[in-house]
N, C-alpha and C positions, 0 to 999 in steps of 0.2 A: 252875584247871582251866577251860577255855572250849571252846565248840563252835561251828561256823559251816559253812555250806553254801559251795560254790565261788562266787566273784564271779558277778553277773548276776542278772536278775529281781529287782531291788530290793536284792540284796546288794551292798556296796561292796568294792572292792580294799583290802586292808590293806598296809601297807608291808613291805619286807623288814626295815627295822630292828626292827619290831615283832615281826616273826616270830623274830628271833634271840633274843627273851626267852623263847621257849617251845621245849619238845621237842614236834614236830610229828609227829602220827600221822595219815596219809591213810587214810580209809576208802574203798577202791574201790568202785565200783558192782558188785552181785553178778552173776555170770555168768548166762545163760538157764538153765543146767543147775541153778544153785542156786535160781533163783526157782521153777522147775518143781518142784523138791523142796520148797520151803517151803509153796507153796500147795497142792501135791498132797497132801501129809501132812495138812493141815487139812481138805481135802474128803474124803479117804479116811477120816478119822476120823469125819467127820460122816455119812457114808453107811454106816457099818459095820453098822447094822441095817436098812438099806433093802432093797427087794426087789433080787434078783440082776440084774435087768435095769438097775436104776438104777447098782448098784455097778459094773456092767461098763462105763459110760461115764464114770467119774470121772477117769481119766487123759487121755481125749479132751477132756473139758470143760476141764481145766486148760491142756492144750496149744492149743486152740481159743482160750481167753481170752488167753493171752500172744501167740499170733500176731496176734490181732486188735488187740491193744494196740500191738504192733510196726508193724503197718501204719498205724495212726492216728498214731503219733508220727512216722512217715516222711512221711505225706501231709499231715496237718492241722498245718501249722506256723503260728506266729504271724506275723501281718502287722500293718500299722497300723491296719486295721479289724477285725482278728481277734487282738487282743492277748492274749485269754484262752484261746488255743489252746495252752495249756501242759499237757502230761499227764506224770505220773510214777507211781511205784509205788503212791502212795496210791490211784490210779485203779483199779488191779488189786485192791488191797485192798478197795476199796467194792464191786466186783463180788463178790467172794468173801464179804463181809459178808452180802450179800443171798442168796447160795447157802446160807450157813451158817442161814439162817432157815427153810430147807425142812423139810417134816414127812413122815415115811414113809407117813402115812395119805393125804396130799394130793399129793405127788409120788411116785406109786407105779410109774410107767413112764418110758420114755426120752421120750416125747412131752410128759408133764405136767412132766417135769424140764427139759427144753430149753426149754419155754415160759418157765420161771423165769429160765434163763440169758439167753434173748432179752431179757426184760424188764429184767434188771439191766444188761445191756450198753447197752440203749437209754438207760436213766436215767443212766447214768454218762458215756457218750461222746456219743450223739446229741442229748441235751437241750442239749448246750453249743454245737452247731452252729447257725450263723445264717441259713443259707439252704437252699432245697430241693436245690440242686445238691450240696451238702456231705452232706445227708441221704441222699440217693439213692445217693451214693458209698458212705456207710456201710451201708446196707442191702445193696449189691452185695458188700461185704466180708464182712458177716455171712452171707450167703447162700453165699458161697465157702467159709467155714469150716464151715458145716453140710454142704455137699456133700463137703467133703474128709475130714472125721471122722466124719461119720454118715450119709453117703449120702442126705441129705435136703435140701430146699429151704426157703426162708423160708415159702413158701405152704403146704408140708406141715406145718410146725410151727404157722403162724399162718394158718388158712384166711381169717381176716377181713382178710388182707393189710395188717395194721398191728400195732404192738407190743400185746401183751396188758397187762392191768392187774392188779397184784397189790396187796394190802393186808391189814391185819390189823383194821381198824376195824369191819368187819360181822361178824366171827367172835366167837361167844360165848366162846371159849377162847383169844382173841387170837393165833390161828395165821394166819401169813402165807399167804394162799391166792390162787388164780387168781379173778379177778371177770369171767366171760365176759359177764354179763347187764348191759350198760351202763345199761340202762332202770332196773334195780333199784339200781344204784349211784346213778344220779340222783336216783332217789325217796328213797333213804335219806339223801343229802346234803341234799336239799330240806327233809326232816323236821328234819335236824340244823340247818339254817339258821333254820327256824321256832322251834326251842327257844332257839336263840342270840338271836334278836331278841326272844323273850320274857324274856330275862334282864334284870336291872336294870343301869342304867348302862353300855349298850353302844351302839356306833355301829350303828344299824340296817343290814342288808345286804339288798339286793334284786338278786340275780345270776341271770343265765341260765347254768345249768350245762350247756353244751355238752362234748362229749368232750374237746376240747383243755384246757378249763378243769379237768377232773378228773383228768388225767393229771400229776400234779407229784410230786417227789420228797419225801424227808424228811431230818431232820439239821440241820446248819448249811447254810443255802441262800442262794446269791446269785442273786437274780431280776433279770435284765437286760430291760428293755423300756421303752418310752415312757410317759409318764403317761397313765393312763386304760386301761391294759391289763390291769387287775385284779389286779396283784401283791398289793396290801395287803389287798384283800377277800378273795381266795382264801387268804391267809396267815391271816387271821382265822378263817374257817370251818375251815380245815384244823387250826388250833390247837385250836379248840373240839372238833372231832371226836376229836382225840388226847388230850382232857382236859388241855389246857394253858392256862394263864392267858396272856393276852397283855399284854405290858408295852411301853409307848411312851413317850419322853420327849416333854414339851411345851416347844417352843421359844418363847422370849419374846425382846424387844428387847435384854434384858440377858443372855442365855444364852450363857454361855462355859464354859471348862474347869472352873472350880470347881463350876459348877451341874451339869455332866455327870457329874463324879465323884460329887456327892452323890446324883444320880439311880442311878448304878451301885451305890452302897452299898444303896440300897433294893432294886435287883435282885439283888445278891448275898445280901441278907437273905432275901428271898423264896426264892431257890433253894438257898442254903447253910445258912441257919440254919432256916427254916421247913420246908424240905425240900419245896418246892412246885414242880412241873414247870411251867415257863414259857417261853414264846417271847418273846425281844426282837426287836421289829419296828423296824428302823432303816433310814430311807432317805436317800439323798444329798442331799435338800433339807434335812436337819437337820444337815448338816456345815457348822457355823457357822464352825469352825476346822479346818484339815487335821489338827491333833494329835487330833481326834475319832478319825479313821481309824487314826493310829498306835495308839491305845488299843484299837481294836476288833481291829486285826491282831494284837495281843498277846493279846487274849482268845480269839481263833480259835486261835493257835499254842499257847498255854501254859495257857489258862483263867484267868488272873489280871491284875489291874490293879496295876502297881507303886506300892507306898506308898500304897495306897487308904485304909489305917486309920491313925489317930492311936493312940498307945499306950493312951489311955483307952477308945477304941472297941473296940479289940482285947481289952482286958480285959473288957468287957461281952459281947462275943462268946464269949469264953473261959468266962464264967460261965454263959452260956446252953447252950452245947455241952458242957460238961464231963461230964455224966451219959452223954450219948450217946457220947462219945469214950471214956469208961470202959467202957461196955457193950460197946464194939467191941474191947475188951481192949487199949487203950493208955493210957499215962500223959497226962493232959491238961496238958501243958505248952503254952506259948504256940505254939511251933513245931508241935507235933503238932496243936492245934486249927486252926491256920491251914491246915495241909495237908488235914485233915478237910473244913474248910469249902469249900476250893477243889475238892477231889474231888468232894464232893457238888454243888457248884454246876456243874461240868462235866457232871455226869450229868444234872442237871435242866434246864440251860438250853440252849435251842436259838436260835441267832442267825439271824435272817431279814433279810438285806440286799437293799434294792431299789434299784437304780441304773438310770440312763439311759445308753444307749451313745451319744447325741448329744455332739458336741463333744470336745475334747481331754482334758477332766478325766478321763473314764472310763479312757482309755489310760494316762495319767500315774499315776493312782492304782493301777492293777493292776501297773505297774512298781515303784512305790515300796513298795507293801504286798503282798507276794508270798502271804500267807495268805489273802488275799481270793480267790485261786485254789486254792492247795494244800489250804486246809483247809475247803472248802465244795463242796458239789454245785451246779454252775451250770446254771441253766435259762434258756434264751434264749427270751423272748416273741416269737414272730413275729407277723406281721399276723393279725387274726382270720381264721379260715377261712370259706369261704362258708357252711359249715353253721352256724356261729356266728351270722353276720350274718343269716341266714334265720330262726333262732331268735328272736334279739331283735326283728327285724322283726315276725315273726308275733304275739309276745307284745304288742308295741306296737299292731298292727292289732286283735288280739282286744279290748284294752281300748278301743280307739277305736270298734269295731263295737258293742261293749256299751253305750258312751256314746250312740252314734247310736240304738240301739235303745230305749234309755230315752227319749232325746228323743222318738223316734216314739211311745211309749207315753203321753207327756205331750201330744202333739199330739192323738192319737186321744181322750183323755180329755176335752179342752177342747172339742174339735169336737162332742162329744155333748152339750154344754151349750147350753141356750137360755135367753131371758130368761123364758119361761114356766116353765122348770124352776127357775130361781132365784126367781122370785115364789112357786113352791109351798113352797120353804124358808122363805121370808120370812114366809109366811102362818101359820107355826106360832107360836101363843102360847106354848106349852109344848111344845118339840121332843122328838121321840123320843131316848132316850139315844143311839142309835147316830148319828143326826143331829147332835146336840150334840157328840158326841166328834169327829166329823170336822171340824165347824166350829172347834172348838177347836184341832185341829191345824193347820187352814189359817191361822189367826190367829197361831199361834206361827211358822210359817215366814215370815209377813209382818211379824214382830216387832211385832205388835199385841197389845193386851190380850185374852186368850184368854176372853172371855165372850160370851154369847148376845147381849147388847145391842149389843156392838162389832161382832159378825157380821151382825146384822140391818142395821146402820147401813151397812157396807160392801156388803152385797147390794144396797141401795139405789142405789149408784153405778152409773151406766149404763157405766161403764168397767171394772167388776169384773172381767169375763172378760179385758179386755186386760191388766189388772194381772198376772193369773195367766199369761198368754201371754208377757208380758215380763219375767216375774220372773228377778231376778238370781240365778240357780242357781250360779254359779260362786263365789259368796261367802257360802255358807250357813257360819255359825260352828260351831264344835265344840259350844257351849253348846246351840245350837238342834237339832243333830243328836242330842245325848244326850236332849233333852227329847222330841223326835219319837220316838225309839226306844221310849220308854215307851208310846206311842200305838200305834205300828205292830207291837210285840211282843204286844199283845192280842188273843186269838183272835177277838174280836168285830170288830176292825178289818179287815174282810174285804170286799172290793167286792161279792161275792155276797150276803153276810148283809146288808150295808147297803143294797143295791139292792132287797132285799125291802121296805125301809120307804120308800126315797125314791130314785128314779132320779137326780136331780141330785146328792144326796149320794154316790152310788156313784161319779159321775165325778170328784167332788172328792176321794173317798177314793183313786181310782187316782192322781190328780194328786199327793197327798201322797206315796204310795207311790214314784212315779217320781222326785220330787225328793229324797227320801231316798236312793235308789239312786244317783241321779246324785252327791249331795253326797259320798258315801263314795267313789265311783269316781274323782271328780274330785281326791280327795287323793292318788290313785295316779297318775293320768294327768299332772296338772299339773306336778309336778316332772320328769317324764320329758320333757314338753315342753320345760320351761325347760332341762333338761340337754342336749336335742337341740339347741336353739338355741346354747347355749354351745359344743357339740361342733362345729356347723357353722361357727360364727364362727372357732373355733380352727382347724378344718381349712382354711378359707379363708386364714387367716393363714399357715398352715404350706405351702399350696400356693404361696401368693406367695413365701415365703422359699425353697422348693425351686426355683421358677422362676428366682430370682435367683441361687441357688447354682448351678443347671445352666447359667445363662448364664456365670457366672464360670468354670465349669469347661470350657465351650466355649471361651471366651477363652484359658484356659490350654492347651487342646489346640491351638488355632491357634498360640499362641507357641511351644509345644514343637515343632510341625511346622516353623515358621519356622527355629528354632534348629537343628533336626535337618537341614534343607536346607542351612543355613550351614556346619553341621559336616560334612557330606557333601561340600559343594564345597570346603572347606577341606582334608579329608583327600584328595580327588582331586588337588587343586593340590600337596599334599605328595607324594603318589605320583609326580606328574608331575615334580616337581622331583629327587625321588630318581632316576627313570628317567634324567632328563637329566644329572644328576651321574655316572651310571654309565657314560655314553658316553665312550670314549677320545678325547681331544682330541690332534690332530696339528697341530703348529705347521709351517708351510711354511718350509723353510730357503731 
């Protein structure tokens, strides 16, 4: 017994000779009436205990969803640049899966339920669209369905003039709810990011969580965007918020199919044996061999990797899962245990695929491996919106302004010093404790011996103030910062308290505090500066490549116009010849 879809979309044509070996049963596509009945029945059952106002729109929601789907499949057709514009019944199912997460205490009116419907429709259809023109068309279609079935507009349902955000991650009872306060969502995600960064053995994340970064779907996801758009970082923080471990393969020079399959054994052990919810983060730069994607394609469609385990490995899994299989009321045979493993792995595993749309590889892979489209929710990462660029810029400028403020504090502290003040400190045979404490801190910053004798020696140097002014504050070591923190955390290490004993020591105390602040902040700003330079260089290279490509495109346009003119001339010549041939010819007798 075999099953297959019709040829196309990565599926090959099979020969008539092979077909003759089977009794073929063709499963026709369900009619619209059947589709309405299937999904309408599910939704009516879900809303059976909801408020009458919500139950009353069940049939209209079903009709609007299917009409919207029909408009999308007629208009949003695949092209060479939009190969992923392939929609099928799975997409309607995804909309209804979201609607079936509704709760009678949260979706208690037409308005609240329609906001959920708008959200699910956006996530399934609009997230896949690659430009503003297509997205505006989708909003128009959505608005038409709201008007036709509910006598409302998109603005009536969503006064914020954009898709609402739904999620269960902020709800104590894990209820899927409307999250209208984007500020609260951002603060929650920032707190989660801080917790994630405090975890052991993780790649530290430093994200600017603008709204577009927050609006992302769940399940198996295909994230499409250029490198640096935040796909992997957002996947990690999203997984952490959903209590998922993140698993990612590590590519080496010798990494091939055998190594990939070994890593997948680890993944299936985590999800199927240990029952550990996990996201598998996999990007196209890790596709060392195209067969990797064939395996991933099968994981998406069936949940399993063919012949993954040897007999002895399967026996070990059987021993580890036998008790749980028996507890589930099944006989722990090898086949039963394997099915139990795959079923549990599919429930716990969330595949997150990150791919770049640049080049032919993306289009070819979508054609060859249809599950990349059919079995994922696709999210196309557009260019960062103006809001995002402003937030990133503001954060960078805030750090920069703080750095400049600290530098200014340093300058003020040093300008207050004079040779007379330094002579006052140097005159102490046995300095007051606060003065000695400040000078020890100064010596530590200068990588000198933290003793009063060394401090007096340096105070005698006529260039002492210049050495502080020219201090290499960009390269304060972690060890020095940790040592200085022991001083600055002392309540007595306070410029006002120190100033009561010595004016000069007060200025030096301020200098130490300013240097510590700068050293800590520099660790934040310096990597950003470095990344900025790398990004600018990358941008420059891409702009040059774009200019070259645009020139090639212009040349092709000119060549096409030339060929078109030649074609038009030849067609005119052909028409003239046809007309000439149709004129009767009379021969003179």
